[in-house]
C-alpha positions in Angstrom: 39.9 66.2 -0.2 39.6 66.1 -3.9 41.0 68.8 -6.4 37.9 71.0 -7.8 39.3 71.0 -10.8 37.6 71.0 -14.5 40.2 67.9 -14.9 38.8 66.1 -11.9 35.2 66.7 -13.0 36.1 64.8 -16.2 38.4 62.0 -15.1 36.0 61.4 -12.3 33.7 59.9 -14.8 35.7 56.7 -15.1 35.9 56.2 -11.9 32.2 56.5 -11.3 31.8 54.2 -14.5 33.6 51.6 -12.7 32.7 51.6 -9.0 28.9 52.7 -9.1 27.7 49.3 -10.2 24.2 47.9 -9.9 24.0 45.1 -7.5 23.8 42.5 -10.3 27.6 43.8 -11.2 28.6 43.1 -7.9 28.9 39.4 -7.5 32.2 38.8 -9.5 34.9 36.6 -8.6 38.4 37.1 -10.1 38.6 34.8 -13.1 40.8 31.5 -13.3 44.5 32.4 -13.6 47.6 30.9 -14.9 49.7 28.4 -13.6 51.6 30.2 -10.7 55.2 30.3 -10.8 57.5 27.8 -9.0 58.6 31.1 -7.1 58.0 34.3 -6.8 61.8 35.4 -6.1 61.8 38.8 -8.5 64.3 37.2 -10.7 62.0 34.8 -11.6 59.2 36.9 -12.6 57.9 36.7 -16.1 57.7 40.7 -16.9 56.9 43.2 -19.9 60.5 44.5 -19.3 63.5 42.8 -17.5 64.2 43.8 -14.3 61.6 46.6 -14.2 57.6 46.2 -13.0 55.4 48.0 -15.0 52.6 49.0 -13.7 49.6 50.7 -16.0 46.9 53.5 -15.0 45.0 56.0 -17.0 45.9 60.1 -17.2 45.5 62.2 -15.9 45.7 59.9 -12.5 43.1 61.5 -10.2 42.8 62.1 -6.3 42.4 60.5 -4.1 43.8 57.6 -6.2 47.0 59.3 -6.9 47.9 62.6 -6.1 49.5 65.6 -8.0 49.0 63.5 -11.5 51.7 61.6 -10.6 51.3 57.9 -10.0 55.2 57.6 -9.2 55.7 59.9 -6.3 54.0 56.8 -4.3 51.2 59.3 -3.0 47.3 58.4 -3.4 45.4 55.3 -2.7 47.1 53.5 -5.8 50.3 54.4 -6.0 50.9 53.9 -2.7 49.1 50.3 -3.1 51.1 49.8 -5.9 54.4 50.4 -4.3 53.6 48.1 -1.4 53.2 45.6 -3.4 56.0 46.3 -6.2 58.6 45.8 -2.2 56.5 42.2 -1.5 57.8 41.3 -4.8 61.2 42.8 -4.4 61.4 46.0 -6.4 62.7 49.3 -5.1 61.2 52.7 -6.4 63.4 53.0 -9.2 62.4 49.5 -10.4 58.7 50.4 -10.9 58.0 51.9 -14.2 54.2 53.6 -15.3 52.9 52.9 -18.4 49.7 55.1 -19.5 46.6 52.8 -20.1 43.2 54.3 -21.0 41.0 52.9 -18.4 38.7 50.9 -20.8 41.3 49.4 -22.8 42.7 47.8 -19.3 40.5 45.2 -18.8 39.5 45.0 -23.1 40.8 41.3 -24.7 44.2 41.0 -25.6 48.2 41.7 -25.1 48.7 44.6 -22.7 51.4 46.8 -21.9 51.9 46.1 -18.4 52.7 43.4 -15.5 49.5 45.1 -14.0 47.0 47.8 -14.3 45.7 49.9 -10.9 42.4 52.0 -11.8 39.8 51.4 -9.7 38.9 48.5 -11.9 35.7 46.6 -10.2 35.9 43.0 -10.5 33.2 41.2 -12.8 32.2 38.3 -14.2 32.2 39.3 -17.7 35.7 41.2 -17.3 37.5 37.9 -15.7 36.5 36.2 -19.4 39.0 38.3 -21.1 41.6 39.3 -18.0 43.2 38.3 -15.1 42.1 40.0 -11.8 44.3 40.2 -8.4 42.1 39.3 -5.1 40.3 42.8 -4.0 42.7 45.2 -2.8 39.8 48.0 -2.2 36.5 47.1 -0.8 33.8 49.7 -2.1 32.3 51.7 0.8 29.3 53.1 0.9 28.9 57.1 1.5 26.6 59.8 2.7 26.6 63.3 0.6 24.7 66.4 2.0 24.3 70.0 1.4 27.1 71.8 3.4 25.5 73.6 6.3 22.4 71.6 6.5 21.3 69.4 9.5 22.6 65.9 7.8 25.7 67.3 7.0 27.0 68.1 10.9 26.2 63.8 11.5 29.2 62.1 12.8 27.3 58.7 12.8 24.6 56.4 10.9 21.7 57.0 13.8 22.0 60.6 12.7 20.2 59.3 9.5 17.5 57.2 11.2 14.8 59.9 10.6 16.4 61.8 7.4 14.8 61.5 4.0 17.6 59.8 2.0 18.0 59.7 -2.0 19.5 56.5 -3.6 19.6 55.1 -7.0 17.5 51.8 -7.9 19.2 48.4 -8.1 22.4 49.4 -6.3 24.5 48.3 -3.6 24.0 51.7 -2.1 20.2 51.0 -1.9 20.8 47.7 0.2 23.2 49.3 2.1 20.9 52.1 3.2 18.3 49.4 4.0 20.4 47.1 5.8 22.7 49.7 7.5 21.2 52.8 8.0 17.6 51.3 8.3 15.6 54.7 8.0 12.6 55.0 9.6 10.9 56.1 6.3 11.5 54.5 3.1 14.2 56.1 1.3 13.4 58.1 -1.8 14.5 55.7 -5.0 15.4 56.8 -8.2 15.6 55.3 -11.5 19.2 57.2 -12.0 22.3 58.7 -9.8 21.5 62.1 -11.9 17.8 62.1 -10.4 19.2 61.7 -7.2 21.8 64.0 -7.0 19.2 66.4 -8.5 17.1 66.1 -5.5 19.6 67.1 -3.3 19.9 69.8 -5.2 16.4 70.8 -4.9 16.2 70.0 -0.9 14.0 67.2 -2.0 16.2 64.9 0.0 18.5 65.4 3.1 21.3 63.2 1.9 22.1 60.9 -1.0 23.8 57.5 -0.5 26.3 56.5 -3.1 29.6 54.6 -3.3 32.7 56.1 -2.1 34.6 56.6 -5.5 31.1 57.9 -6.6 30.6 60.5 -3.7 34.2 61.9 -4.4 33.0 62.6 -8.1 29.1 64.4 -6.6 30.9 66.6 -4.2 33.9 67.7 -7.0 31.5 67.8 -10.3 27.6 67.8 -9.5 26.5 68.9 -6.3 28.3 72.6 -5.7 28.6 73.1 -1.7 28.3 69.7 -0.9 30.5 67.4 1.0 30.8 63.7 2.0 29.3 63.4 5.6 31.2 60.1 6.0 31.6 56.8 4.6 30.5 52.7 6.3 30.5 49.3 5.3 27.7 47.4 3.5 26.8 44.3 5.8 25.2 41.5 3.4 25.9 40.7 -0.2 28.9 40.0 -2.5 30.9 43.4 -1.6 32.2 44.9 -5.2 36.0 44.7 -5.0 38.7 47.0 -6.9 41.2 44.2 -8.3 44.4 44.7 -10.3 44.6 43.8 -13.8 46.4 41.1 -15.5 46.8 40.2 -19.0 44.9 36.8 -19.3 47.0 34.3 -18.6 49.6 36.0 -16.6 51.8 33.8 -14.2 52.0 37.1 -12.2 48.5 36.8 -10.7 49.3 34.5 -7.7 52.4 36.4 -6.8 50.6 39.7 -6.7 47.5 37.9 -4.8 50.2 36.7 -2.2 51.8 40.0 -2.0 48.1 41.5 -1.0 47.4 38.6 1.3 50.8 40.0 3.3 49.6 43.7 2.6 46.3 42.7 4.4 47.7 40.3 7.3 50.1 42.7 8.4 47.7 45.4 8.3 49.4 47.9 6.3 46.8 47.6 3.1 44.2 49.1 6.3 46.5 51.8 7.3 47.1 52.5 3.4 43.4 52.8 3.1 42.9 55.2 6.3 45.3 57.6 5.1 44.7 58.1 1.9 40.6 57.3 1.6 39.5 58.5 5.6 39.5 61.5 7.1 42.2 63.1 5.3 40.1 62.7 1.8 37.3 63.8 3.8 35.7 61.0 3.9 35.3 59.7 8.0 34.0 56.4 8.9 30.6 56.6 10.1 29.6 54.0 12.8 
């Protein structure tokens, strides 16, 4: 579960800003990258520091994306992904270094101090104009949040929410997911702002709220006392929101990292990493 600390509450704002995107922001595809190198052999890669793979992320680095504010320990979803990609590129753990990069600096125009950055950055068309993105390494899922001890909090499947009063923000992928996947008997309570939905949950005006999973970690850690993530589920329509590795515009590394992500996907390793760090162990079991 996410650490219930003040730092987490502040830092998770970054994750919310990235991941709780309106539906109109989730139709992105990675921007065109520079020509691929002739080979992705380790000694042919163009790196910021010869012989070292430099990966950027923000500090503090928060759970469940990282563990103990220590990206280099390989623990937490994005740290584990980073080292899995590094391994595919031929780097061992000692050849990976971490650069502290503020969240919004990662996808700002200009030269970068990293080879790529992992920090829950959603791929959007506007961002892709000034930086390059890898293929998605995480497809954002939706999550149900309820008050601990409530009937909704004990649900083990999506069918349990058919007759529930659900709160959700207008114009989001979460609203679409409620309509397409949960298909509640009654229309959901739709709010202009996410905080309005959260307050409705606090005041017991709704049985549960649906938000994206990164936002759910924030809601339960910082916004609603005695709340829990009941579970997570995927969407079935529209273009999914994805997190991608960020590169300096024109980086020749994009194709090599894409190749690494493809291999991790086809081998099932990426799915295992997601299950380990963003699944039941993080307090977000899958709802079917």
